[in-house]
DSSP file (Angstrom, degrees, kcal/mol; ACC not computed):
  #  RESIDUE AA STRUCTURE BP1 BP2  ACC     N-H-->O    O-->H-N    N-H-->O    O-->H-N    TCO  KAPPA ALPHA  PHI   PSI    X-CA   Y-CA   Z-CA
    1    1 A M              0   0    0      0, 0.0     2,-0.4     0, 0.0     0, 0.0   0.000 360.0 360.0 360.0 116.9  187.3  223.8  102.7
    2    2 A T        -     0   0    0      8,-0.0     2,-0.3     3,-0.0     8,-0.0  -0.989 360.0-174.0-129.8 142.7  188.4  222.9  106.2
    3    3 A S    >   -     0   0    0     -2,-0.4     3,-1.2     1,-0.0     4,-0.2  -0.933  34.6-120.3-129.2 160.5  190.8  224.8  108.4
    4    4 A S  T 3  S+     0   0    0     -2,-0.3     3,-0.3     1,-0.3    27,-0.2   0.722 111.3  48.2 -69.1 -24.9  192.3  224.1  111.8
    5    5 A D  T 3  S+     0   0    0      1,-0.2    -1,-0.3     2,-0.1    -3,-0.0   0.196  74.0 103.5-103.1  18.7  190.7  227.2  113.3
    6    6 A D    <   -     0   0    0     -3,-1.2    -1,-0.2     1,-0.1    -2,-0.1   0.702  68.5-150.0 -79.6 -16.8  187.1  226.9  112.1
    7    7 A G        +     0   0    0     -3,-0.3     2,-0.1     1,-0.2    -1,-0.1   0.491  61.4  99.0  66.8   3.7  185.9  225.6  115.7
    8    8 A G  S    S-     0   0    0      1,-0.1     2,-0.3     0, 0.0    -1,-0.2  -0.345  85.7 -60.3-109.4-169.6  183.2  223.5  114.1
    9    9 A Y        -     0   0    0     -2,-0.1     2,-0.5    -3,-0.1    -1,-0.1  -0.547  44.2-164.4 -75.7 135.8  182.6  220.0  113.1
   10   10 A V        -     0   0    0     -2,-0.3     2,-0.6    -3,-0.1    -8,-0.0  -0.991  19.3-130.8-123.9 119.7  185.0  218.5  110.6
   11   11 A H        +     0   0    0     -2,-0.5    -2,-0.0     1,-0.0     0, 0.0  -0.607  33.0 169.6 -72.7 116.5  184.0  215.3  108.9
   12   12 A E    >   -     0   0    0     -2,-0.6     3,-1.4     1,-0.1    -2,-0.1  -0.827  14.3-178.8-137.4  95.0  186.8  212.8  109.1
   13   13 A P  G >  S+     0   0    0      0, 0.0     3,-1.1     0, 0.0    -1,-0.1   0.771  82.2  64.0 -60.4 -27.0  185.8  209.3  108.0
   14   14 A G  G 3  S+     0   0    0      1,-0.3     9,-0.0     9,-0.0    -2,-0.0   0.610  84.5  76.7 -78.0  -7.7  189.4  208.0  108.7
   15   15 A A  G <  S+     0   0    0     -3,-1.4     8,-2.8     7,-0.1     2,-0.3   0.452  87.7  72.0 -81.0   3.2  189.0  208.8  112.4
   16   16 A F  B <  S-A   22   0A   0     -3,-1.1     6,-0.2     6,-0.2     5,-0.1  -0.915  75.8-130.4-118.8 142.6  186.8  205.7  112.9
   17   17 A D    >   -     0   0    0      4,-2.9     3,-1.2    -2,-0.3     6,-0.0  -0.237  41.2 -95.8 -79.2 179.8  187.6  202.0  113.0
   18   18 A E  T 3  S+     0   0    0      1,-0.3    -1,-0.1     2,-0.1    -2,-0.0   0.775 125.7  54.2 -72.2 -24.3  185.7  199.6  111.0
   19   19 A D  T 3  S-     0   0    0      2,-0.1    -1,-0.3     1,-0.0    -3,-0.0   0.457 121.8-103.8 -83.1  -2.7  183.4  198.8  114.1
   20   20 A G  S <  S+     0   0    0     -3,-1.2     2,-0.2     1,-0.3    -2,-0.1   0.411  75.3 136.4  98.5  -6.2  182.6  202.4  114.6
   21   21 A T        -     0   0    0      1,-0.1    -4,-2.9    -5,-0.1    -1,-0.3  -0.484  58.0-109.9 -80.1 150.9  184.8  203.3  117.5
   22   22 A R  B     -A   16   0A   0     -6,-0.2     2,-0.4    -2,-0.2    -6,-0.2  -0.542  26.1-132.9 -77.7 134.7  186.8  206.5  117.4
   23   23 A R        -     0   0    0     -8,-2.8     2,-0.3    -2,-0.3    10,-0.1  -0.753  20.8-125.7 -86.6 137.4  190.5  206.3  117.0
   24   24 A E        -     0   0    0     -2,-0.4     2,-0.5     2,-0.0    10,-0.1  -0.646  19.2-148.2 -85.9 139.5  192.5  208.3  119.4
   25   25 A S        -     0   0    0      8,-0.5    10,-0.1    -2,-0.3   -10,-0.0  -0.950  11.5-171.2-110.0 127.9  195.0  210.7  117.9
   26   26 A T        +     0   0    0     -2,-0.5     2,-0.2     2,-0.0    -1,-0.1   0.587  58.4  82.1 -94.9 -16.8  198.1  211.4  119.8
   27   27 A D  S    S-     0   0    0      1,-0.1    -2,-0.1     3,-0.0     0, 0.0  -0.564  72.8-133.8 -95.1 157.0  199.7  214.3  117.8
   28   28 A D        +     0   0    0     -2,-0.2     3,-0.1     4,-0.1    -1,-0.1  -0.206  57.0 138.4 -98.5  38.1  198.6  217.9  118.2
   29   29 A A    >   -     0   0    0      1,-0.1     3,-1.0     2,-0.1     2,-0.0  -0.409  66.6 -82.0 -85.5 165.4  198.4  218.5  114.4
   30   30 A P  T 3  S+     0   0    0      0, 0.0    -1,-0.1     0, 0.0   -26,-0.1  -0.379 117.4  36.1 -66.9 144.5  195.6  220.5  112.8
   31   31 A G  T 3  S+     0   0    0      1,-0.3     2,-0.1   -27,-0.2    -2,-0.1   0.575  80.4 165.5  84.8  13.0  192.6  218.4  112.3
   32   32 A K    <   -     0   0    0     -3,-1.0     2,-0.4     1,-0.1    -1,-0.3  -0.400  40.8-117.3 -61.2 136.5  193.0  216.4  115.4
   33   33 A V        -     0   0    0    -10,-0.1    -8,-0.5    -2,-0.1     2,-0.1  -0.616  26.1-139.1 -83.6 128.5  190.1  214.4  116.6
   34   34 A A        -     0   0    0     -2,-0.4     2,-0.1     1,-0.1    -1,-0.0  -0.497  23.1-112.3 -80.7 150.7  188.9  215.6  119.9
   35   35 A S    >>  -     0   0    0     -2,-0.1     3,-0.8     1,-0.1     4,-0.6  -0.423  29.1-109.3 -80.8 164.5  187.9  212.8  122.4
   36   36 A T  H >> S+     0   0    0      1,-0.3     4,-1.9     2,-0.2     3,-0.8   0.783 116.7  65.4 -70.7 -28.9  184.1  212.6  123.2
   37   37 A D  H 34 S+     0   0    0      1,-0.2    -1,-0.3     2,-0.2     5,-0.1   0.806  97.1  56.1 -64.5 -30.6  184.8  213.8  126.7
   38   38 A D  H <4 S+     0   0    0     -3,-0.8    -1,-0.2     1,-0.1    -2,-0.2   0.741 113.2  39.2 -65.9 -27.4  186.0  217.1  125.3
   39   39 A R  H << S-     0   0    0     -3,-0.8     2,-0.3    -4,-0.6    -2,-0.2   0.927 125.0  -4.0 -94.6 -52.9  182.7  217.7  123.5
   40   40 A V  S  < S-     0   0    0     -4,-1.9    -1,-0.3     1,-0.0     2,-0.1  -0.888  71.2-104.3-139.5 162.8  179.9  216.6  125.7
   41   41 A G        -     0   0    0     -2,-0.3    -3,-0.0     1,-0.1    -1,-0.0  -0.279  53.5 -79.9 -81.3 174.7  179.4  214.9  129.1
   42   42 A D        -     0   0    0      1,-0.1    -1,-0.1    -2,-0.1     3,-0.1  -0.583  48.1-116.7 -76.7 137.5  178.4  211.3  129.4
   43   43 A P        -     0   0    0      0, 0.0     2,-0.2     0, 0.0    -1,-0.1  -0.250  38.0 -95.1 -61.9 162.1  174.7  210.6  129.0
   44   44 A P        -     0   0    0      0, 0.0     5,-0.1     0, 0.0     0, 0.0  -0.517  42.6-102.3 -75.0 150.9  172.8  209.1  131.9
   45   45 A H    >   -     0   0    0     -2,-0.2     3,-1.9     1,-0.1     4,-0.4  -0.462  26.4-124.7 -69.9 140.3  172.5  205.4  132.1
   46   46 A P  G >  S+     0   0    0      0, 0.0     3,-0.9     0, 0.0    -1,-0.1   0.783 108.5  63.3 -63.0 -24.2  168.9  204.2  131.1
   47   47 A E  G 3  S+     0   0    0      1,-0.2     4,-0.2     3,-0.1    -2,-0.0   0.718  95.9  60.1 -74.2 -15.5  168.5  202.4  134.4
   48   48 A T  G <  S+     0   0    0     -3,-1.9    -1,-0.2     2,-0.1     2,-0.1   0.616  85.8  95.4 -85.8  -8.6  168.7  205.7  136.3
   49   49 A A  S <  S-     0   0    0     -3,-0.9     2,-1.2    -4,-0.4    -4,-0.0  -0.460  90.6-105.7 -80.5 152.5  165.7  207.2  134.6
   50   50 A D        +     0   0    0      1,-0.1    -1,-0.1    -2,-0.1    -2,-0.1  -0.652  59.0 150.0 -79.1  99.3  162.2  206.9  136.2
   51   51 A R        +     0   0    0     -2,-1.2    -1,-0.1    -4,-0.2     2,-0.1  -0.131  17.2 140.9-123.5  37.1  160.7  204.2  134.1
   52   52 A E        -     0   0    0      1,-0.1     2,-1.5     5,-0.0     5,-0.1  -0.469  60.9-114.9 -78.9 151.7  158.3  202.5  136.4
   53   53 A F        +     0   0    0     -2,-0.1    -1,-0.1     3,-0.1    -2,-0.0  -0.664  60.9 151.5 -88.4  90.1  155.0  201.3  135.4
   54   54 A D    >>  -     0   0    0     -2,-1.5     4,-2.0     3,-0.0     3,-0.7   0.047  62.0 -53.9-101.9-152.2  153.0  203.7  137.5
   55   55 A W  H 3> S+     0   0    0      1,-0.2     4,-1.5     2,-0.2     5,-0.1   0.767 130.7  59.4 -53.1 -30.6  149.6  205.3  137.4
   56   56 A R  H 3> S+     0   0    0      2,-0.2     4,-1.9     1,-0.2    -1,-0.2   0.830 104.6  49.8 -71.8 -33.3  150.3  206.7  134.0
   57   57 A G  H <> S+     0   0    0     -3,-0.7     4,-2.1     1,-0.2    -2,-0.2   0.935 111.0  50.2 -71.7 -45.2  150.8  203.2  132.6
   58   58 A W  H  X S+     0   0    0     -4,-2.0     4,-1.8     1,-0.2    -2,-0.2   0.808 107.1  52.4 -66.7 -29.3  147.6  202.1  134.1
   59   59 A A  H  X S+     0   0    0     -4,-1.5     4,-2.3     2,-0.2    -1,-0.2   0.901 108.5  50.7 -64.4 -42.6  145.7  204.9  132.7
   60   60 A L  H  X S+     0   0    0     -4,-1.9     4,-2.2     2,-0.2    -2,-0.2   0.889 109.5  51.5 -61.5 -38.2  147.0  204.0  129.3
   61   61 A V  H  X S+     0   0    0     -4,-2.1     4,-2.6     1,-0.2    -1,-0.2   0.922 108.7  51.5 -62.3 -44.2  145.9  200.4  129.8
   62   62 A A  H  X S+     0   0    0     -4,-1.8     4,-2.7     1,-0.2    -2,-0.2   0.908 111.4  46.5 -64.0 -44.3  142.5  201.6  130.7
   63   63 A V  H  X S+     0   0    0     -4,-2.3     4,-2.9     2,-0.2    -1,-0.2   0.860 109.8  53.8 -73.1 -31.2  142.2  203.7  127.5
   64   64 A I  H  X S+     0   0    0     -4,-2.2     4,-2.9     2,-0.2     5,-0.2   0.966 110.5  47.6 -61.8 -47.1  143.5  200.9  125.3
   65   65 A G  H  X S+     0   0    0     -4,-2.6     4,-1.2     1,-0.2     5,-0.4   0.938 112.7  48.6 -56.8 -47.2  140.8  198.8  126.8
   66   66 A F  H >X>S+     0   0    0     -4,-2.7     4,-3.0     1,-0.2     5,-0.6   0.945 112.9  47.8 -53.1 -49.4  138.2  201.5  126.2
   67   67 A A  H 3X5S+     0   0    0     -4,-2.9     4,-0.6     1,-0.2    -2,-0.2   0.870 115.0  44.2 -65.1 -39.9  139.4  202.0  122.6
   68   68 A F  H 3<5S+     0   0    0     -4,-2.9    -1,-0.2    -5,-0.2    -2,-0.2   0.588 125.7  30.1 -85.6  -9.8  139.4  198.4  121.7
   69   69 A V  H <X5S+     0   0    0     -4,-1.2     4,-2.1    -3,-0.6     5,-0.2   0.740 115.2  51.2-109.8 -43.4  136.1  197.6  123.3
   70   70 A V  H  X5S+     0   0    0     -4,-3.0     4,-2.5    -5,-0.4     5,-0.2   0.917 108.9  49.6 -69.1 -40.1  133.8  200.7  123.2
   71   71 A A  H  X<S+     0   0    0     -4,-0.6     4,-2.3    -5,-0.6     5,-0.2   0.978 115.3  42.1 -67.5 -50.4  134.2  201.4  119.4
   72   72 A P  H  > S+     0   0    0      0, 0.0     4,-1.9     0, 0.0    -1,-0.2   0.913 116.7  47.0 -60.5 -40.9  133.4  197.9  118.2
   73   73 A V  H  X S+     0   0    0     -4,-2.1     4,-2.2     1,-0.2     5,-0.2   0.917 112.3  51.4 -67.4 -38.0  130.6  197.4  120.7
   74   74 A A  H  X S+     0   0    0     -4,-2.5     4,-2.1     1,-0.2    -1,-0.2   0.861 108.9  50.8 -71.5 -33.0  129.1  200.9  119.7
   75   75 A I  H  < S+     0   0    0     -4,-2.3    -1,-0.2    -5,-0.2    -2,-0.2   0.850 111.6  48.7 -70.4 -33.8  129.3  199.9  116.0
   76   76 A L  H  < S+     0   0    0     -4,-1.9    -2,-0.2    -5,-0.2    -1,-0.2   0.878 114.2  44.9 -65.1 -42.2  127.4  196.7  116.9
   77   77 A L  H  < S+     0   0    0     -4,-2.2    -2,-0.2     1,-0.3    -3,-0.2   0.808 121.6  38.5 -77.7 -34.5  124.8  198.6  118.9
   78   78 A F  S  < S-     0   0    0     -4,-2.1    -1,-0.3    -5,-0.2     3,-0.1  -0.656  84.4-163.2-117.7  73.8  124.4  201.3  116.2
   79   79 A P        -     0   0    0      0, 0.0     2,-0.2     0, 0.0    -3,-0.1  -0.252  32.3 -98.0 -61.9 148.6  124.7  199.4  112.9
   80   80 A P        +     0   0    0      0, 0.0     2,-0.2     0, 0.0     5,-0.1  -0.482  48.6 177.6 -74.0 132.2  125.3  201.6  109.9
   81   81 A G     >  -     0   0    0     -2,-0.2     4,-0.8    -3,-0.1     7,-0.1  -0.378  50.2 -75.3-110.7-162.2  122.2  202.5  108.0
   82   82 A A  T  4 S+     0   0    0      1,-0.2     3,-0.1     2,-0.2     0, 0.0   0.904 133.3  23.6 -65.9 -38.3  121.8  204.7  105.0
   83   83 A E  T  4 S+     0   0    0      1,-0.1     3,-0.3     2,-0.1     4,-0.3   0.699 121.5  58.1 -97.1 -20.6  122.2  208.0  106.9
   84   84 A G  T  > S+     0   0    0      1,-0.2     4,-2.9     2,-0.1     5,-0.3   0.387  74.8  97.8 -91.8   1.6  124.2  206.5  109.9
   85   85 A Y  H  X S+     0   0    0     -4,-0.8     4,-2.3     1,-0.2     5,-0.4   0.926  84.0  46.8 -57.3 -50.0  127.0  205.2  107.9
   86   86 A R  H  >>S+     0   0    0     -3,-0.3     4,-1.8     1,-0.2     5,-1.7   0.933 117.1  44.7 -55.8 -49.6  129.3  208.2  108.6
   87   87 A F  I  4>S+     0   0    0     -4,-0.3     5,-2.1     3,-0.2     4,-0.2   0.929 116.7  42.6 -59.5 -52.4  128.5  208.2  112.3
   88   88 A A  I  <5S+     0   0    0     -4,-2.9    -2,-0.2     3,-0.2    -1,-0.2   0.922 126.2  29.1 -74.4 -44.6  128.8  204.4  112.9
   89   89 A L  I  <5S+     0   0    0     -4,-2.3    -1,-0.2    -5,-0.3    -2,-0.2   0.723 133.0  24.6 -93.1 -21.2  132.0  203.7  110.9
   90   90 A L  I  X5S+     0   0    0     -4,-1.8     4,-1.0    -5,-0.4    -3,-0.2   0.792 122.7  38.9-115.2 -47.2  133.9  206.9  111.0
   91   91 A I  I  ><S+     0   0    0     -5,-1.7     4,-1.4    -4,-0.2    -3,-0.2   0.920 110.3  55.9 -76.3 -43.4  133.0  209.0  114.1
   92   92 A L  H  4<S+     0   0    0     -5,-2.1    -1,-0.2     1,-0.2    -3,-0.1   0.876 112.6  39.9 -66.0 -39.1  132.7  206.3  116.6
   93   93 A P  H  > S+     0   0    0      0, 0.0     4,-1.8     0, 0.0    -1,-0.2   0.766 107.9  68.3 -73.8 -22.9  136.2  204.8  116.2
   94   94 A L  H  X S+     0   0    0     -4,-1.0     4,-2.4     1,-0.2     5,-0.2   0.902  96.0  49.7 -64.9 -39.5  137.6  208.4  115.8
   95   95 A F  H  X S+     0   0    0     -4,-1.4     4,-2.2     2,-0.2     5,-0.2   0.941 113.4  43.5 -74.0 -43.5  137.1  209.5  119.4
   96   96 A P  H  > S+     0   0    0      0, 0.0     4,-2.1     0, 0.0    -1,-0.2   0.889 114.4  53.0 -66.1 -30.6  138.6  206.5  121.1
   97   97 A A  H  X S+     0   0    0     -4,-1.8     4,-3.0     2,-0.2    -2,-0.2   0.954 111.6  44.8 -61.3 -53.5  141.5  206.6  118.6
   98   98 A L  H  X S+     0   0    0     -4,-2.4     4,-2.2     1,-0.2     5,-0.2   0.904 113.6  49.8 -57.1 -45.7  142.1  210.3  119.4
   99   99 A L  H  X S+     0   0    0     -4,-2.2     4,-2.0     1,-0.2    -1,-0.2   0.834 110.2  50.7 -66.0 -37.7  141.8  209.6  123.1
  100  100 A L  H  X S+     0   0    0     -4,-2.1     4,-2.3    -5,-0.2    -2,-0.2   0.940 111.2  48.9 -70.8 -45.6  144.3  206.7  122.8
  101  101 A A  H  X S+     0   0    0     -4,-3.0     4,-1.8     1,-0.2    -2,-0.2   0.919 112.0  46.2 -59.3 -45.1  146.8  208.8  121.0
  102  102 A L  H  X S+     0   0    0     -4,-2.2     4,-2.2     1,-0.2    -1,-0.2   0.901 114.9  48.2 -66.6 -39.9  146.7  211.7  123.3
  103  103 A T  H  X S+     0   0    0     -4,-2.0     4,-2.8     1,-0.2    -1,-0.2   0.851 108.6  54.1 -67.9 -33.3  147.0  209.3  126.4
  104  104 A A  H  X S+     0   0    0     -4,-2.3     4,-1.4     2,-0.2    -1,-0.2   0.867 111.1  44.4 -69.9 -35.2  149.9  207.5  124.9
  105  105 A V  H  X S+     0   0    0     -4,-1.8     4,-0.9    -5,-0.2    -2,-0.2   0.927 116.8  47.1 -71.2 -42.7  151.9  210.7  124.4
  106  106 A W  H >< S+     0   0    0     -4,-2.2     3,-0.6     1,-0.2    -2,-0.2   0.929 112.9  48.4 -68.5 -41.9  151.0  212.0  127.8
  107  107 A A  H 3< S+     0   0    0     -4,-2.8    -1,-0.2     1,-0.2    -2,-0.2   0.815 115.8  42.4 -70.8 -26.5  151.8  208.6  129.5
  108  108 A T  H 3< S+     0   0    0     -4,-1.4     2,-0.6    -5,-0.1    -1,-0.2   0.449  96.0  88.4 -99.1   0.0  155.2  208.2  127.9
  109  109 A T    <<  -     0   0    0     -4,-0.9    -4,-0.0    -3,-0.6     0, 0.0  -0.878  63.2-161.4 -97.5 120.9  156.3  211.8  128.2
  110  110 A R              0   0    0     -2,-0.6    -2,-0.1     1,-0.1    -3,-0.0  -0.757 360.0 360.0-103.0 144.9  158.1  212.4  131.4
  111  111 A P              0   0    0      0, 0.0    -1,-0.1     0, 0.0    -2,-0.0   0.528 360.0 360.0 -79.3 360.0  158.5  216.0  132.9
């Protein structure tokens, strides 16, 4: 059920070309496809965003190095024994992985 005065989105597959571009409608008939300028503003260009490799990127690189060096070296230094299996193979890699995940989210999220 669609009406011309519902004010919401109406799915119209015929409003698009084969390549996905919107066809412009020139008539004022009900169901006219509004142009994208009527709905939302243009999004900012990706080059205008602050995407420099700054100190956050270097902090992420340091944590990557820490995660890929510390856990294997710690496992080599503390080989798994009968009672140390859980500590050496589960807990030691867990902390660098958690630190890496948190740092990656922090470094890639911009205020």
